[in-house]
C-alpha positions in Angstrom: 46.3 124.8 10.1 48.2 128.6 9.8 52.1 127.8 8.7 52.6 129.4 12.3 51.0 126.3 13.9 52.6 123.9 11.7 56.1 125.7 11.8 55.7 125.4 15.6 54.3 122.4 16.0 57.1 120.6 13.5 59.3 122.3 15.9 57.9 120.8 19.0 57.8 117.3 17.2 61.7 117.5 16.1 62.9 118.5 19.4 60.8 115.8 21.2 62.0 113.6 18.5 65.8 114.3 19.2 65.3 114.4 23.3 64.1 110.8 22.7 66.0 110.0 21.3 69.3 111.2 23.6 67.4 110.4 26.4 67.1 106.6 25.3 70.7 106.5 24.0 71.8 108.0 27.0 69.0 105.4 29.8 70.6 102.3 27.8 74.5 104.0 27.7 74.2 104.1 31.7 72.0 100.7 31.6 75.3 99.6 30.1 78.1 100.9 32.4 76.3 99.9 35.2 76.2 96.3 34.2 79.6 96.2 32.9 80.9 97.6 36.4 78.9 95.2 38.1 80.5 92.7 35.9 84.0 93.9 36.8 83.0 93.0 41.0 81.7 89.7 39.7 84.6 88.9 37.7 88.0 90.4 39.7 85.7 88.1 42.8 86.2 85.1 41.2 89.4 84.3 42.2 88.4 85.1 46.0 88.7 82.7 48.8 85.1 80.9 48.9 84.4 80.7 53.6 82.4 77.2 53.5 83.6 75.6 50.0 84.8 72.8 52.6 81.7 73.1 54.7 78.4 72.3 55.1 75.9 73.4 51.5 72.1 73.8 51.8 69.4 73.2 49.4 68.1 76.1 49.9 69.0 79.1 51.7 69.6 78.6 55.3 69.8 80.7 57.8 73.9 81.5 58.0 75.7 82.9 60.9 76.7 86.7 59.8 80.5 85.5 59.9 79.6 82.9 57.2 77.8 85.8 55.2 80.8 86.4 51.7 82.4 89.5 52.5 82.7 91.0 49.8 79.1 90.4 48.0 76.4 90.0 50.2 74.7 87.7 47.7 74.9 84.6 47.2 76.8 81.4 46.9 75.9 78.1 44.9 76.9 75.2 44.4 75.9 73.1 40.9 77.1 69.4 40.2 77.7 67.9 36.9 74.3 66.1 37.2 72.8 69.9 36.8 71.5 69.4 41.2 72.9 73.0 43.0 73.3 73.1 47.0 74.0 76.5 48.4 77.0 77.8 51.0 75.9 81.7 51.4 73.3 84.0 50.7 69.6 84.7 51.8 68.3 83.0 48.1 68.8 80.2 45.8 69.3 81.4 42.5 67.5 79.0 39.3 70.6 76.8 37.8 70.3 78.1 33.5 72.0 75.1 31.0 74.7 77.5 31.0 75.9 76.4 34.7 75.4 73.0 34.4 78.0 73.0 30.9 80.5 74.9 33.4 79.9 72.7 35.4 80.2 69.9 33.1 83.3 71.1 32.6 81.8 72.4 28.2 82.7 76.1 29.4 85.1 78.3 31.0 82.4 80.4 32.7 78.9 81.9 32.3 77.7 85.3 32.9 74.0 85.8 32.8 70.8 86.7 34.9 68.4 85.0 36.5 65.5 84.9 39.1 65.7 83.9 42.7 63.6 83.0 44.9 62.5 86.2 46.1 61.2 87.6 43.5 64.9 89.2 42.7 66.8 89.6 39.5 70.2 88.1 39.9 73.9 88.6 38.2 75.6 85.4 38.2 78.8 84.0 37.0 79.6 80.9 37.2 83.2 79.1 36.9 83.8 75.9 37.4 85.7 74.4 41.1 89.6 73.1 40.4 89.7 69.3 41.8 86.4 69.1 42.6 85.0 65.6 42.8 82.5 64.5 41.4 82.7 68.2 38.8 81.2 71.1 40.3 80.5 74.8 39.6 80.2 77.6 42.0 77.7 80.1 41.1 78.3 83.4 42.4 75.0 86.2 41.9 74.5 89.5 42.8 71.3 91.8 43.0 70.8 93.8 39.5 68.6 96.0 42.3 71.9 98.3 42.4 71.6 98.2 39.2 67.5 98.7 38.5 67.0 101.2 40.7 69.4 104.2 39.1 67.9 103.1 36.1 64.6 103.7 36.9 65.4 107.2 38.7 67.4 108.1 35.5 64.4 106.5 33.0 62.2 109.3 35.7 65.0 112.2 36.0 64.9 111.3 31.9 61.4 112.1 31.3 60.1 114.9 33.5 63.5 116.9 31.8 62.7 115.4 28.3 58.3 116.6 28.6 60.3 120.2 29.8 62.4 120.9 27.1 59.0 119.6 24.3 56.9 122.4 26.2 59.5 124.7 26.1 60.7 124.1 22.5 56.8 124.7 22.0 56.5 128.0 23.5 60.1 128.5 21.9 59.0 127.5 18.2 55.8 129.4 18.5 58.0 132.4 19.8 60.1 131.5 16.2 57.4 131.0 14.3 56.4 134.4 14.8 59.1 136.4 14.7 60.3 134.5 11.1 56.8 134.9 9.8 56.8 139.1 10.7 57.8 140.0 7.2 55.7 137.1 6.0 52.5 139.1 7.2 53.8 141.8 6.4 54.1 140.6 2.2 50.6 138.9 3.7 49.4 142.3 4.3 50.7 144.4 1.5 48.7 142.0 -0.7 46.0 143.0 0.8 45.9 145.7 0.9 47.2 145.9 -3.2 44.2 143.8 -3.7 42.1 145.3 -1.3 42.5 148.4 -2.6 45.0 148.5 -5.9 47.5 150.5 -4.8 50.6 149.6 -6.5 52.7 152.5 -4.9 53.1 150.0 -1.6 56.8 148.8 -0.4 57.7 146.5 2.0 60.0 147.0 4.5 63.4 145.0 3.4 66.2 144.3 6.0 69.1 142.1 5.6 69.5 139.4 2.5 67.7 136.6 3.7 65.2 134.5 1.7 62.3 136.8 3.1 64.7 140.1 2.3 65.1 139.2 -1.4 61.1 137.6 -1.1 60.3 141.5 -0.1 62.8 142.9 -2.9 61.4 140.9 -5.4 57.7 141.8 -4.8 58.5 145.8 -4.6 60.1 144.7 -8.2 57.2 143.6 -8.9 55.4 146.6 -8.0 57.2 148.9 -9.1 57.1 147.3 -12.5 53.4 147.0 -12.3 53.4 150.6 -11.0 55.6 151.8 -14.5 53.1 149.7 -16.7 49.5 151.2 -15.2 51.5 154.2 -16.2 52.8 153.8 -18.9 49.5 152.2 -19.9 47.2 155.3 -19.2 49.7 157.8 -20.4 49.4 155.4 -23.3 45.7 155.9 -23.3 45.6 159.4 -22.7 48.1 160.3 -25.6 46.2 157.8 -28.3 43.0 160.5 -26.6 44.9 163.2 -27.4 45.9 162.2 -31.2 42.9 160.7 -32.1 40.5 163.8 -31.2 42.4 165.7 -33.6 41.5 164.2 -36.9 38.3 162.8 -35.5 37.0 166.0 -35.2 38.8 167.3 -38.2 36.3 164.4 -39.8 33.5 165.3 -37.8 33.8 168.6 -39.1 34.4 168.0 -42.8 31.9 165.5 -42.8 29.0 167.5 -41.3 29.9 170.2 -43.8 29.2 168.2 -46.3 26.2 166.1 -45.0 24.6 169.8 -44.4 25.1 170.8 -48.1 23.1 167.8 -49.2 20.4 168.7 -46.2 19.7 171.8 -47.8 20.5 170.8 -51.3 23.3 174.0 -51.8 25.4 171.6 -52.4 29.2 173.2 -52.3 31.6 174.5 -55.2 33.7 171.3 -56.8 37.4 172.7 -55.6 35.8 172.7 -52.3 34.0 169.2 -52.7 36.7 167.7 -53.7 39.3 169.8 -51.2 37.3 168.6 -48.4 37.2 164.6 -49.8 40.3 164.4 -50.4 41.2 166.0 -46.3 38.4 163.1 -44.9 40.5 160.6 -47.2 43.7 161.6 -45.4 42.5 161.7 -41.8 41.1 157.8 -42.4 44.6 157.1 -44.0 46.7 159.5 -40.3 43.3 157.1 -38.7 44.7 153.8 -40.5 48.3 154.9 -39.6 47.5 155.8 -36.1 46.0 152.8 -35.3 48.3 150.7 -36.8 50.9 152.1 -34.8 49.4 151.1 -31.5 48.7 147.8 -32.5 52.4 147.0 -32.9 53.2 149.1 -30.0 49.8 146.6 -28.0 51.5 143.0 -28.7 54.7 142.1 -26.3 58.0 142.9 -27.0 60.2 140.2 -27.6 63.8 139.0 -26.5 66.8 140.2 -29.3 67.4 136.9 -30.9 63.9 134.9 -29.9 62.9 132.2 -32.6 60.4 134.1 -34.4 63.8 136.5 -36.6 65.1 134.8 -39.0 68.2 136.2 -41.4 67.3 138.3 -44.1 69.6 140.6 -46.1 69.5 144.0 -44.7 70.3 146.0 -48.2 67.6 144.1 -49.8 65.5 145.3 -46.8 66.7 148.8 -47.1 66.5 148.6 -51.5 62.7 147.7 -50.7 62.2 150.8 -48.0 63.9 153.6 -50.3 61.7 152.2 -53.0 58.4 152.9 -51.1 59.9 156.0 -49.5 60.8 157.5 -53.2 56.7 157.3 -53.8 56.3 159.5 -51.0 58.7 161.6 -51.6 57.3 165.2 -53.5 60.0 166.7 -54.5 62.4 165.3 -52.8 65.9 163.2 -54.2 66.9 159.0 -52.2 70.5 158.1 -53.7 71.3 154.3 -51.6 74.7 152.8 -51.5 73.8 149.3 -50.2 76.5 147.1 -49.4 75.1 143.2 -48.3 74.6 142.6 -45.0 72.5 139.2 -43.8 71.0 140.2 -40.5 68.3 138.1 -37.8 65.2 139.9 -37.7 61.2 139.6 -38.4 61.4 141.3 -42.6 58.1 143.1 -42.6 59.3 144.6 -39.1 62.8 145.3 -39.8 61.5 146.8 -43.4 58.8 149.2 -41.2 61.2 150.3 -39.3 63.3 151.4 -42.0 60.7 152.4 -44.1 59.9 155.2 -40.7 63.1 156.1 -40.1 63.3 157.2 -44.2 59.9 158.8 -43.9 60.6 160.7 -40.9 64.4 162.2 -43.2 61.6 163.1 -46.0 59.4 164.7 -43.7 62.1 166.7 -42.0 64.2 167.2 -45.4 61.1 168.8 -46.7 61.2 172.0 -44.8 64.5 173.4 -46.0 64.5 176.3 -48.4 67.2 175.5 -50.4 66.3 173.1 -53.5 70.2 171.6 -53.3 69.7 170.8 -50.0 66.3 168.0 -50.8 67.9 165.3 -50.7 67.9 162.1 -48.5 71.5 160.4 -48.4 71.5 156.1 -47.7 74.2 154.3 -47.3 75.0 151.2 -45.7 78.2 149.9 -45.7 79.9 147.4 -42.7 76.9 146.1 -40.9 75.9 150.5 -40.2 72.6 151.2 -41.8 72.4 155.9 -42.7 70.2 157.9 -43.8 71.2 161.9 -43.8 68.8 164.4 -44.3 69.6 168.3 -44.7 67.0 169.3 -43.2 67.0 171.3 -39.7 68.2 168.8 -37.4 67.2 168.4 -34.0 68.2 170.4 -30.7 70.1 168.7 -28.3 67.7 169.2 -25.7 65.3 167.3 -27.6 67.9 163.6 -28.7 67.2 162.1 -25.5 63.5 162.1 -26.3 62.6 161.7 -29.7 62.3 157.8 -28.7 59.6 158.2 -26.9 56.4 157.3 -27.3 54.0 160.5 -28.4 57.2 162.5 -28.3 57.0 165.4 -30.6 59.7 168.2 -30.8 58.0 171.4 -30.9 59.0 172.3 -35.0 57.0 169.2 -35.6 53.8 169.3 -34.2 52.6 170.9 -36.8 53.6 168.5 -39.6 51.9 165.4 -39.8 53.1 162.2 -37.6 51.8 160.7 -34.0 55.2 160.8 -32.7 55.0 156.9 -33.0 57.3 156.2 -35.8 60.4 156.5 -34.0 59.6 154.4 -31.1 58.1 151.5 -33.3 62.1 151.9 -34.9 63.5 151.3 -31.7 61.4 148.6 -30.3 62.3 146.5 -33.6 66.2 147.1 -32.7 66.1 145.7 -29.4 64.4 142.6 -31.1 67.2 142.4 -33.0 69.9 143.0 -31.0 71.3 146.6 -32.5 71.2 149.6 -31.9 70.0 152.9 -33.3 70.5 156.9 -32.9 69.5 159.8 -33.9 72.3 163.2 -33.9 72.9 165.5 -35.7 74.7 165.3 -39.2 78.0 167.0 -40.2 77.2 170.5 -41.7 73.2 170.4 -41.0 70.6 167.7 -40.9 70.3 164.4 -39.0 70.9 161.0 -39.2 70.0 158.0 -38.4 72.6 155.9 -37.6 71.0 152.1 -37.1 73.6 149.2 -36.4 72.6 145.2 -36.4 74.7 142.1 -35.6 75.3 140.6 -38.9 77.8 138.8 -41.9 78.7 140.2 -44.8 78.2 137.2 -46.7 74.4 135.0 -46.8 74.4 132.1 -44.7 74.8 128.8 -46.4 71.2 127.3 -47.9 70.9 123.9 -45.6 71.9 123.1 -42.0 71.5 125.9 -39.3 72.7 129.6 -40.2 75.7 130.7 -38.9 76.8 132.8 -35.4 76.5 135.8 -36.4 78.8 138.6 -34.7 77.7 141.6 -32.3 76.5 144.9 -33.7 79.8 146.9 -35.2 81.3 149.7 -33.1 80.1 152.9 -34.2 
């Protein structure tokens, strides 16, 4: 059954139950009130004079003259003896005598109030009370038919049934209308989902009105489609940029390899110097391809939240020392000086070391472009949890600073230098996972300074037990 039909059905059932309960409660309340009113009437006339009490008593209903009938009730008046025998004083029928009536006649009960059947087939409400000073003991039964109660109750039951039926029918219609109105946003959401599944168009947005659950669902859906569209755009951009970056080294590789193969096929060997240069170029290009593929693999894995369980406490100064040693092997005449104070952080050791190496390689690459030999140096300092790497290269233009951590972005002055434009993206990703901050800014006196701040502590954690909570990243 569709959701709209289920909601309409549930609404109808709920209204039907509520109306039935209210109708039943009203019927029972009216019944009790009518019976209580009849009982009050019988009790109020208990002390009234009884015509014919000293006159003749018949064993069955006689044809009593009009002036002998009970004017206040117009019903039945009987005498009950202690032996259980009864006779009628007034009325058109006799009423069945019960054990309670006999108990009243025998003085074992002060009075009795109950229903009884008459010989005419009608139901009577009977009040029995003792006759004072009667000998032998006797009681009077005053009975009044319940038609005055049952008739209105039957009419009330019919009216309540009709009203309840009309209410249920009306509630069904209202439930259908409310279900359609309430589920209209869900229909729009369903249509949008079906459209996306059919066309893979992630630019669909659902109009949002109000602040209810449906509006929240619509906002969440719009946010989800926006995130998916952004993810697809980033994926397409990554594929396009990776293809563009791979095309150049692959073209160069193919050219060099074809040249070497043609030399072998034609039997005209290349000069040894040219041959060694071609092989060195092929080796370098293969290395660039390996680095590019490794960077792509690093960026393709899901990014962890800061402080995730895979991080461990490591010494940033030790990581930086190893990174400086690796960078010196590729410095090619650059001078690297390091002053590292102890600082312990939570990070993935391999990823953090790679990030520091990328920063150092970036500083070495741009620092080597300066023509002044005195400026061909890189200073590395670690103090108070802040790692600074400063070079004396040409620096970064102010317009380029917002883009330095974007994937495959390279400044116009760096496009002639080796690299894929992924190193700083990996650095920013690693620092985010560690809960830190990374910035690149112009250095005083020229060059560029990379500032890496990670939350940590200057003392190592205890060897046993849980490591102490590390403070947040330092300011600056």
